[in-house]
C-alpha positions in Angstrom: 24.3 2.2 -65.4 23.8 -1.7 -64.2 25.0 -3.3 -60.9 27.1 -6.1 -61.7 28.6 -9.0 -59.8 32.0 -10.9 -61.7 32.2 -14.2 -60.4 35.5 -16.0 -61.2 38.1 -17.6 -59.6 40.7 -16.4 -61.7 41.9 -13.0 -59.9 43.6 -11.2 -62.7 40.6 -12.1 -65.1 38.1 -10.5 -62.4 40.0 -7.8 -62.0 40.4 -6.6 -65.8 36.4 -7.3 -66.2 35.7 -5.0 -63.3 38.1 -2.0 -64.6 36.5 -2.6 -68.0 32.6 -2.5 -67.0 33.7 0.4 -64.7 34.7 2.4 -68.2 31.4 1.2 -69.4 29.5 3.2 -66.6 28.6 0.2 -64.8 29.0 -0.5 -60.8 30.9 -4.0 -60.4 32.0 -6.1 -57.4 33.8 -9.2 -57.5 33.4 -12.8 -55.8 36.0 -15.6 -56.0 33.5 -18.4 -56.1 29.9 -19.4 -56.0 29.5 -19.4 -52.3 31.4 -15.8 -51.9 28.8 -15.0 -54.6 26.1 -16.3 -52.7 26.9 -14.0 -49.8 26.9 -11.1 -51.7 23.4 -11.7 -53.6 21.9 -12.2 -50.2 23.2 -9.0 -49.1 22.8 -6.8 -52.1 20.7 -6.5 -55.3 22.4 -6.9 -58.5 21.2 -6.2 -62.0 23.6 -8.8 -63.9 25.8 -11.4 -62.8 28.5 -12.6 -64.8 29.7 -16.0 -63.5 32.2 -18.6 -64.5 31.5 -22.3 -64.8 34.3 -24.1 -63.2 35.0 -22.8 -59.7 35.9 -24.3 -56.5 33.6 -24.8 -53.6 30.3 -23.9 -55.7 30.5 -24.0 -59.5 28.1 -21.5 -61.7 25.8 -24.4 -62.6 25.1 -24.5 -58.6 25.0 -20.9 -58.3 22.6 -20.7 -61.2 20.5 -23.2 -59.5 20.6 -21.3 -56.3 19.8 -18.2 -57.7 16.7 -19.4 -59.3 15.4 -21.2 -56.6 15.8 -18.8 -53.7 16.4 -15.2 -54.8 12.8 -13.5 -55.3 14.0 -10.9 -57.8 17.0 -12.8 -59.7 19.6 -11.0 -61.7 20.1 -11.5 -65.2 23.1 -14.2 -65.4 25.6 -14.5 -68.3 27.6 -17.6 -68.0 31.7 -17.2 -69.1 32.9 -20.6 -70.3 36.2 -22.1 -71.9 36.0 -23.5 -75.1 35.7 -27.4 -73.6 32.5 -26.8 -71.8 30.0 -25.3 -74.2 27.6 -28.0 -73.5 27.9 -26.7 -69.9 27.1 -23.2 -70.9 23.8 -24.6 -73.0 22.6 -26.2 -70.0 23.1 -23.0 -68.1 20.6 -21.5 -70.7 18.0 -24.2 -70.1 18.4 -23.4 -66.4 17.7 -19.9 -66.8 20.7 -18.2 -67.9 20.5 -15.1 -70.3 23.4 -16.2 -72.4 27.0 -17.4 -72.4 30.4 -16.4 -73.8 33.5 -18.5 -74.4 36.6 -17.7 -73.3 38.5 -15.9 -75.0 36.0 -13.1 -75.7 36.3 -9.6 -76.4 35.2 -6.6 -73.7 33.0 -5.2 -76.7 31.1 -8.4 -76.9 30.6 -8.6 -73.1 29.6 -4.9 -72.9 26.8 -5.7 -75.3 25.6 -8.6 -73.5 25.4 -6.7 -70.3 23.5 -3.9 -72.1 21.2 -6.2 -73.2 20.8 -8.1 -70.2 20.2 -4.9 -68.0 17.1 -3.5 -70.6 15.5 -7.4 -70.2 15.5 -6.9 -66.2 14.4 -3.3 -66.7 11.5 -4.3 -68.8 10.9 -7.1 -66.7 10.7 -5.0 -63.6 8.0 -2.7 -65.7 5.9 -5.3 -66.4 5.7 -6.6 -63.0 4.8 -3.1 -61.8 1.8 -3.1 -64.4 0.8 -6.5 -63.7 0.7 -5.5 -60.1 -1.3 -2.2 -61.1 -3.9 -4.2 -63.1 -4.4 -6.7 -60.1 -4.5 -4.0 -58.0 -7.4 -2.6 -60.3 -9.5 -5.5 -60.5 -9.5 -6.2 -57.2 -12.7 -5.2 -54.7 -14.4 -1.8 -54.5 -12.4 0.5 -52.3 -14.7 0.9 -48.8 -16.1 4.4 -48.7 -17.9 5.2 -45.5 -21.2 7.2 -46.0 -23.2 7.8 -43.4 -23.6 11.6 -44.0 -25.9 13.3 -46.8 -22.9 14.4 -48.5 -20.8 11.2 -49.1 -24.2 9.6 -50.0 -24.5 12.2 -52.5 -21.1 11.4 -53.8 -21.6 7.8 -54.0 -24.7 8.5 -55.8 -22.6 10.9 -58.5 -19.9 8.0 -58.8 -22.4 5.6 -59.7 -24.3 8.0 -62.3 -20.7 8.6 -64.1 -18.7 5.5 -63.9 -20.3 3.7 -66.5 -19.5 6.6 -69.0 -16.1 7.7 -70.6 -16.9 11.2 -69.0 -13.5 12.9 -67.7 -14.2 13.3 -64.0 -12.7 16.0 -61.7 -12.7 15.2 -57.9 -12.1 18.2 -55.7 -11.7 18.7 -51.8 -9.2 19.1 -49.3 -6.5 17.0 -48.7 -7.1 14.0 -46.9 -10.7 13.4 -47.8 -10.4 10.4 -50.0 -10.2 11.9 -53.5 -8.1 8.5 -54.5 -10.5 6.0 -53.2 -13.6 7.6 -55.3 -11.3 7.4 -58.4 -10.8 3.8 -57.6 -14.3 3.4 -57.1 -15.3 5.4 -60.5 -12.5 3.1 -62.5 -14.1 -0.6 -60.6 -17.7 0.8 -61.7 -16.8 1.4 -65.2 -16.5 -0.5 -68.2 -12.6 -0.4 -68.0 -12.6 -2.2 -64.8 -10.7 -4.9 -66.2 -7.9 -2.9 -67.8 -5.4 -0.8 -65.6 -5.7 1.8 -63.1 -2.7 3.9 -63.3 -2.0 6.7 -60.8 0.0 9.9 -60.9 0.8 12.3 -58.0 1.8 15.7 -60.2 2.8 17.1 -57.0 5.6 14.7 -56.2 7.7 14.6 -58.9 10.0 17.2 -60.1 8.8 19.1 -63.1 11.4 18.2 -65.3 10.9 14.4 -65.0 7.3 14.6 -65.2 6.6 15.0 -68.6 8.7 11.6 -69.5 7.3 10.1 -66.3 3.6 10.8 -68.4 4.5 10.4 -71.7 7.8 8.0 -71.9 10.8 8.6 -73.9 12.8 7.3 -76.6 16.6 6.1 -76.2 18.9 9.0 -76.2 16.1 11.6 -75.9 18.6 12.8 -72.7 21.7 12.0 -71.0 20.7 8.4 -69.3 17.8 7.7 -71.4 19.5 3.9 -72.8 16.2 2.3 -73.6 12.6 3.1 -74.7 10.6 3.8 -71.5 6.7 3.5 -71.7 5.0 6.6 -70.0 1.8 6.2 -67.8 -0.4 7.1 -70.7 0.4 3.8 -72.3 0.5 2.1 -69.7 -3.4 3.1 -69.1 -4.2 2.2 -72.5 -7.7 1.0 -72.5 -8.1 1.9 -68.6 -8.0 4.8 -66.4 -5.4 7.5 -65.3 -5.5 9.1 -62.3 -3.9 12.6 -62.3 -3.9 13.6 -58.4 -3.2 16.9 -57.6 -3.6 18.1 -61.5 -3.5 22.0 -60.7 0.4 21.2 -59.6 1.4 20.4 -63.2 3.7 22.8 -64.6 2.3 25.3 -67.2 4.4 24.3 -70.5 3.1 20.6 -69.6 -0.3 21.6 -69.5 -0.5 22.6 -73.1 1.0 19.0 -74.2 -1.6 17.1 -71.7 -4.7 19.5 -73.6 -3.4 18.1 -76.5 -3.3 14.5 -75.9 -6.6 14.3 -74.8 -8.1 16.2 -77.7 -6.6 14.2 -80.1 -5.9 10.8 -78.1 -2.2 10.9 -79.5 1.0 12.4 -78.2 4.8 11.8 -79.1 7.1 10.1 -76.5 9.9 12.6 -75.2 12.7 12.4 -78.3 10.3 10.6 -80.4 9.0 11.5 -84.2 6.2 9.0 -84.2 2.9 9.4 -82.8 1.1 7.1 -80.3 -2.5 6.7 -80.0 -4.1 5.9 -76.6 -7.6 5.1 -75.5 -7.4 6.5 -71.9 -10.2 7.8 -69.6 -8.8 10.7 -67.3 -10.2 11.2 -63.7 -8.0 14.2 -61.8 -8.1 15.4 -58.5 -7.4 18.8 -57.0 -7.2 20.3 -53.5 -7.4 23.8 -55.0 -10.4 25.7 -55.9 -10.4 25.2 -60.0 -12.2 28.5 -60.7 -9.6 30.2 -58.6 -6.8 28.7 -60.1 -7.6 29.6 -63.3 -8.4 33.2 -62.5 -4.9 33.3 -61.0 -3.1 32.1 -64.0 -1.9 28.8 -62.5 -4.2 26.5 -64.5 -5.6 27.0 -68.2 -9.1 27.4 -68.5 -9.2 25.2 -71.6 -7.6 22.2 -70.1 -10.0 22.8 -67.0 -13.1 22.3 -69.2 -11.3 19.1 -70.8 -10.9 17.2 -67.3 -13.9 18.9 -65.8 -16.8 17.2 -67.6 -18.2 16.1 -64.5 -17.3 17.4 -60.8 -17.6 15.7 -57.9 -17.0 17.7 -54.7 -15.8 15.8 -51.2 -17.0 17.9 -48.2 -14.2 18.2 -45.4 -14.7 15.4 -42.5 -15.8 18.5 -40.4 -18.7 19.1 -42.1 -19.8 15.5 -42.1 -19.6 14.4 -38.5 -21.8 11.5 -39.1 -18.8 9.9 -40.7 -16.3 10.2 -37.9 -17.6 7.3 -35.5 -18.0 4.6 -38.6 -15.0 5.9 -40.0 -12.9 5.4 -37.0 -14.1 1.8 -36.2 -13.3 1.2 -39.7 -9.6 2.6 -39.6 -9.1 1.2 -36.1 -9.9 -2.4 -37.8 -7.2 -1.6 -40.4 -4.5 -0.6 -38.1 -5.3 -3.1 -35.3 -6.1 -6.1 -37.6 -7.9 -9.0 -35.3 -7.0 -7.8 -32.1 -7.8 -3.8 -32.4 -8.6 -2.1 -29.4 -12.1 -0.8 -28.8 -12.7 2.7 -28.9 -14.6 3.6 -25.8 -17.5 6.1 -25.6 -15.9 9.3 -24.6 -13.5 8.6 -27.3 -16.0 8.3 -29.6 -17.3 11.7 -28.6 -14.2 13.4 -28.7 -13.5 12.2 -32.2 -16.9 13.6 -33.4 -16.2 17.0 -31.5 -12.6 17.3 -33.1 -12.5 19.8 -36.5 -10.1 17.4 -38.2 -8.1 19.9 -40.3 -6.2 17.1 -41.9 -9.5 15.2 -42.9 -9.4 11.5 -43.0 -5.5 11.3 -42.8 -5.4 13.2 -39.8 -7.8 11.1 -38.3 -5.9 7.7 -38.9 -2.8 9.3 -37.5 -4.7 10.0 -34.3 -6.0 6.5 -34.2 -2.6 5.2 -34.8 -1.2 6.8 -32.0 -3.8 5.4 -29.8 -3.5 1.9 -31.0 0.1 1.8 -30.3 -0.6 3.2 -26.3 -3.7 1.4 -25.5 -3.7 -0.9 -22.8 -6.1 -4.0 -22.2 -7.7 -3.6 -25.6 -9.5 -0.5 -24.9 -8.6 3.1 -26.0 -9.3 6.0 -24.0 -8.9 9.5 -23.9 -5.3 9.4 -22.5 -4.1 7.6 -25.1 -5.6 10.5 -27.7 -3.4 13.2 -28.8 -4.0 15.8 -26.3 -5.4 18.3 -28.6 -8.5 15.4 -29.8 -8.9 14.8 -26.3 -9.3 18.2 -25.2 -11.1 19.4 -28.1 -8.6 22.0 -29.1 -7.0 22.0 -32.6 -3.4 22.7 -32.9 -1.9 25.9 -34.1 -1.6 24.6 -37.5 -3.0 25.1 -41.0 -3.6 23.3 -44.4 -3.6 25.3 -47.3 -6.7 23.4 -49.4 -8.6 24.4 -52.3 -11.2 26.3 -50.4 -8.7 28.5 -48.2 -10.0 27.2 -44.9 -7.3 26.6 -41.8 -9.3 23.6 -40.6 -10.2 25.2 -37.1 -13.8 26.2 -36.0 -15.0 29.5 -35.6 -14.6 29.8 -31.8 -10.9 29.0 -31.9 -7.9 31.1 -32.7 -5.1 30.1 -35.0 -1.8 32.1 -34.9 -1.7 31.7 -39.0 -5.0 33.2 -39.8 -4.9 36.7 -41.6 -8.5 38.6 -41.1 -10.5 39.9 -44.3 -7.9 38.4 -46.7 -8.3 40.3 -50.2 -8.5 37.1 -52.1 -7.8 33.6 -51.8 -4.3 34.1 -53.4 -3.1 36.7 -51.1 -4.5 34.4 -47.9 -2.6 31.4 -49.1 0.4 33.7 -49.5 0.1 34.9 -46.1 -0.4 31.9 -44.4 2.8 30.7 -46.3 4.7 33.4 -45.1 3.6 33.1 -41.4 4.4 29.4 -41.6 7.6 30.3 -42.6 8.0 32.5 -40.1 7.4 30.3 -37.6 10.0 27.8 -38.8 12.7 30.0 -39.3 12.5 29.2 -43.0 12.9 25.5 -42.7 11.3 24.3 -46.0 10.8 20.7 -44.7 9.2 22.0 -41.5 7.1 24.4 -43.3 5.5 22.0 -45.6 4.8 19.5 -42.7 2.9 22.4 -40.9 0.8 23.2 -44.1 0.0 20.0 -44.7 1.2 19.8 -48.4 4.3 18.0 -50.0 7.7 19.7 -50.5 7.4 20.2 -54.0 4.2 21.9 -53.8 5.5 24.4 -51.1 8.6 25.1 -53.7 5.9 26.0 -56.7 4.0 28.1 -54.3 7.2 29.6 -53.1 8.0 30.4 -56.7 4.7 31.6 -57.7 4.7 34.2 -54.4 8.5 35.2 -54.8 9.0 33.7 -51.5 12.3 31.8 -52.4 14.4 34.2 -50.8 14.1 35.1 -47.1 13.2 38.7 -46.8 
């Protein structure tokens, strides 16, 4: 479906085209001349503009010039002209119009042009996205703070494995910086001038994940009008980063394994093999061996993606990194006028256990930056639990089953002596659900995981229905 704008001074013709385009599945709006059309173009984004040439106030050529000069993301423009103005229509094409039709024309012709113009705009958008990702991949090395022995070891491992094509699995709790490490591996590799494509396996519905990863052919399913390249193809020659890989549904894991072993795959609905040269870097906040033992993740796929493991310690275990991280993050947040972190604040930050790791620290600093006066952050600008050194009564389900609080602090969600990680995780999720009255969104927020990850856990542990 395309979002169309029909511009013509003949009301009856506008109405007919609008109805016919609606019958072809498009959304269509109308405007009586170029000025009225421009007002709508400024207020809303359209895919295709069907534009008459001879109109009062602002004609089609004038509207075309204005769109090309002032619109940051111009739509495709099809000129509709009478027999006597074909030369003008050709001039319009030289100015950037997609095509033109002379009156009278058949609706079937117009519908075919709209379809082709929409496909061209979609391809242009995909190309822009890919170019942006490539430019991002060519950028400077991500700044990774490494004052602690644990992070210095992480950087040592990154430098050793980056020049090879070995698959890497990065493990650690949510918010520890796994994506930054993946970017560093890519930037230090021989693929640094090729794309770095990232995909969060937990953020996309199971039914869409396969087509996002492998692409699809026209007609593969309802709504698949054109061929779409998957992220595997877009990453050809470069690196594909699969974040939260252990949230991938079981039926897709076998297809991914096959693609990694053969370096080939089929697009959804396709019959022709696609060959790719892609390096895989993956990340997870689960314990990989426990995930295999629980039947959540295939052991053969784990061996394929875990040729080289890089574990990242949680922030509470590397206090040496807290102060330089806080200073660095505050500069990012506040820019040239970033407030200064006072000594009592730095001491409080180092004492806190940071169950949400670096992401948790950044959130606290954003709050402090907004509340700070006179260019200084004091204890009163920090979140109360940070200022007083008491972790909130919350948990984050992560790869090692830790609830993020220090040993001296009680946690309302902690169960003593769990049988194993799976039992502990189930109990923590159940407690969070009870605390929120089984509100899924609030439960996911408390646990520090995405809603889609929570839904998968609920299915795994048979907790979809309140008991």
